[in-house]
C-alpha positions in Angstrom: -0.2 0.0 0.0 2.5 2.3 1.0 4.8 2.0 -2.3 1.7 2.6 -4.1 0.7 5.8 -2.5 4.5 6.5 -3.0 4.2 6.2 -6.8 0.7 8.2 -6.9 2.4 11.4 -5.1 5.7 10.9 -6.9 3.6 11.3 -10.2 1.4 14.3 -8.8 4.6 16.1 -7.6 6.7 15.3 -10.4 9.4 14.4 -8.2 10.7 11.1 -6.2 8.5 10.9 -3.1 9.8 8.2 -0.6 7.9 7.7 2.7 10.5 7.3 5.7 10.7 3.9 7.0 10.3 4.8 10.2 6.7 5.8 10.0 4.5 2.9 11.3 1.8 1.5 9.3 -0.5 2.6 12.1 0.8 6.5 11.8 0.7 6.0 8.2 -3.2 4.9 8.0 -3.7 7.8 10.4 -2.5 10.2 7.9 -4.1 8.7 4.8 -7.3 8.9 6.7 -6.9 12.6 7.5 -5.9 13.3 3.9 -9.0 11.4 2.6 -11.1 13.8 4.6 -9.3 16.9 3.6 -9.9 15.3 -0.2 -13.5 15.2 0.2 -14.0 18.7 1.7 -11.4 20.2 -1.3 -14.0 18.1 -3.6 -17.1 19.9 -2.2 -15.4 23.0 -2.2 -14.0 23.2 -5.7 -17.5 24.1 -7.5 -17.6 27.7 -5.8 -14.1 28.6 -6.7 -13.0 30.7 -9.5 -10.6 28.0 -11.1 -9.5 24.8 -9.4 -6.8 21.9 -10.4 -7.7 18.5 -9.1 -6.7 17.1 -5.6 -7.5 20.0 -3.6 -7.3 19.1 0.2 -8.8 21.4 2.6 -8.7 20.8 6.5 -10.7 21.3 9.3 -12.1 24.6 9.8 -10.5 26.3 7.1 -12.2 29.6 6.0 -12.7 30.6 2.7 -13.9 34.3 1.9 -14.5 35.6 -1.6 -14.5 32.1 -3.1 -15.0 33.5 -6.8 -12.2 35.4 -6.7 -10.0 32.3 -5.5 -7.6 30.4 -8.4 -5.8 27.4 -7.3 -3.7 24.7 -8.9 -3.7 20.8 -8.6 -2.1 19.5 -5.2 -3.2 22.3 -3.2 -3.7 21.8 0.9 -5.1 24.2 3.3 -4.2 23.0 6.8 -6.7 23.2 9.7 -7.8 26.3 11.0 -6.1 28.5 7.9 -7.9 30.7 5.9 -8.2 32.9 2.9 -10.0 36.1 2.7 -10.1 36.8 -1.1 -12.3 40.2 -0.9 -9.9 41.8 -3.1 -10.0 44.1 -5.9 -8.5 41.4 -8.7 -7.9 37.9 -7.6 -6.0 35.4 -5.2 -3.9 33.2 -7.6 -2.3 29.9 -6.2 -0.1 27.7 -8.2 0.3 23.7 -8.0 1.6 22.0 -5.0 1.0 24.8 -2.6 0.7 24.2 1.3 -0.8 26.8 3.5 -0.1 25.6 7.1 -2.2 25.5 10.1 -3.4 28.8 11.5 -1.8 30.9 8.6 -4.1 33.3 6.8 -3.9 35.3 3.4 -5.5 38.4 4.4 -6.7 40.4 1.2 -9.7 42.3 3.0 -8.6 45.3 5.1 -11.4 47.5 5.3 -14.6 48.3 2.6 -13.3 51.4 1.8 -10.1 50.1 0.1 -9.6 46.2 -0.6 -6.1 44.9 -1.2 -4.9 44.5 -4.6 -3.9 41.2 -5.6 -1.6 37.9 -4.7 0.2 35.4 -7.2 2.1 32.4 -5.8 3.7 29.9 -8.0 4.2 26.1 -8.0 5.7 24.3 -5.1 5.0 26.8 -2.2 5.1 26.1 1.3 4.0 28.7 4.0 4.3 27.2 7.7 1.9 27.5 10.6 0.8 30.6 12.0 1.9 33.0 9.4 0.2 36.0 8.0 0.5 37.8 4.5 -1.4 41.2 4.4 -2.4 41.6 0.8 -2.8 45.4 0.3 -0.4 46.0 -2.4 0.5 43.3 -5.1 2.4 40.4 -3.6 4.1 38.0 -6.0 5.6 34.8 -4.8 7.5 32.5 -7.3 8.2 28.9 -7.6 10.1 26.9 -4.8 9.7 29.1 -2.1 10.0 27.5 1.4 8.6 29.9 4.1 8.9 29.1 8.1 6.5 29.8 10.9 5.4 32.8 12.2 6.0 34.4 8.9 4.6 38.0 8.4 4.3 39.9 5.3 2.8 43.4 4.9 2.6 45.5 1.6 1.2 49.0 3.1 2.5 51.4 5.4 0.7 53.9 7.7 1.6 57.6 6.9 2.9 59.6 9.8 4.5 62.8 8.6 1.7 64.9 10.5 2.0 65.3 14.1 -1.3 67.0 14.5 -3.6 64.3 13.4 -3.7 61.0 14.6 -1.9 58.4 12.7 -4.8 56.5 12.0 -6.2 59.3 10.1 -3.5 60.0 7.9 -4.0 57.3 5.3 -1.8 54.5 4.1 1.1 53.9 1.3 1.0 50.5 -0.6 4.0 49.3 -2.3 4.1 45.9 -4.1 6.1 43.1 -2.4 8.2 40.1 -4.8 9.7 37.0 -3.7 11.4 35.6 -6.7 12.0 32.0 -7.2 13.9 29.3 -5.0 14.1 31.5 -1.9 14.2 30.2 1.7 12.7 32.3 4.7 13.3 31.3 8.0 10.8 31.1 11.0 9.6 34.3 12.5 10.6 36.6 9.5 8.8 40.0 8.7 8.6 41.1 5.2 7.9 44.7 4.8 6.1 46.8 2.0 8.1 47.5 -1.1 10.6 44.7 -0.8 12.0 42.4 -3.6 13.7 39.4 -2.4 15.7 38.1 -5.1 15.8 34.5 -6.6 17.9 32.0 -4.6 18.1 34.3 -1.4 18.1 32.9 2.1 16.6 35.0 4.9 17.7 33.9 8.5 15.3 33.2 11.2 13.9 36.4 12.7 14.8 38.8 10.4 13.0 42.2 9.4 13.7 42.7 5.6 13.3 46.5 4.7 15.4 46.8 1.5 16.1 44.5 -1.3 18.3 41.5 -1.7 20.6 40.3 -4.2 20.6 37.3 -6.0 21.6 34.0 -4.0 22.5 36.3 -1.1 22.0 35.2 3.1 20.4 37.9 4.8 19.9 38.4 8.5 19.1 40.7 11.5 16.9 43.7 12.3 16.8 45.3 9.7 18.3 42.3 7.7 21.6 43.1 6.1 23.9 40.8 3.7 26.0 38.3 5.3 27.4 36.5 2.5 26.8 34.9 -0.9 25.6 31.4 -1.3 28.5 29.0 -2.2 28.7 28.2 -5.6 
């Protein structure tokens, strides 16, 4: 049975998928049962989405708002208690083999007077648990991006130049955020508005990214600074 599942997953992902020999049959059957339940929820959800590929896995108590603006590819997993609010101006587009961790959210709705713009996520992207992507300006995430837990991304800043009026009344400035292909972002990283994280970058855990990175650079700190280039 396990070998058969390995072949199916390998075919779906397009890369070799080997289950750890230390996983007991009992544990494997438990995981298989959970994934089957998620698949059934996904099948029931698909007709309500703007676009959907096959094999959509929806966990327990997943919140989906604005379904007709959500486009997803094949093999997408939305884990338990996660959510997508797609009350945006344009759409939420997610590629193949995407996973959203438990209690993680893609939040496109800020206020009724000014909805968020759009977010486009590529293929084979994983966002770990307890993360928040706040869609205000446009957000683009490329292919093969790994994002650790407690990640946050904000494509909007509050204006505060006026000392007389409260900051909350001074409006906001939205700036696009781009995360290019093959990026690894560690746990508890914050990415701020207007940043481009270039291809192949590595962002150390706990960093706050305020400026663009270089390709294949390793960055860390608050604010994140260049440490060294990845080995060739």
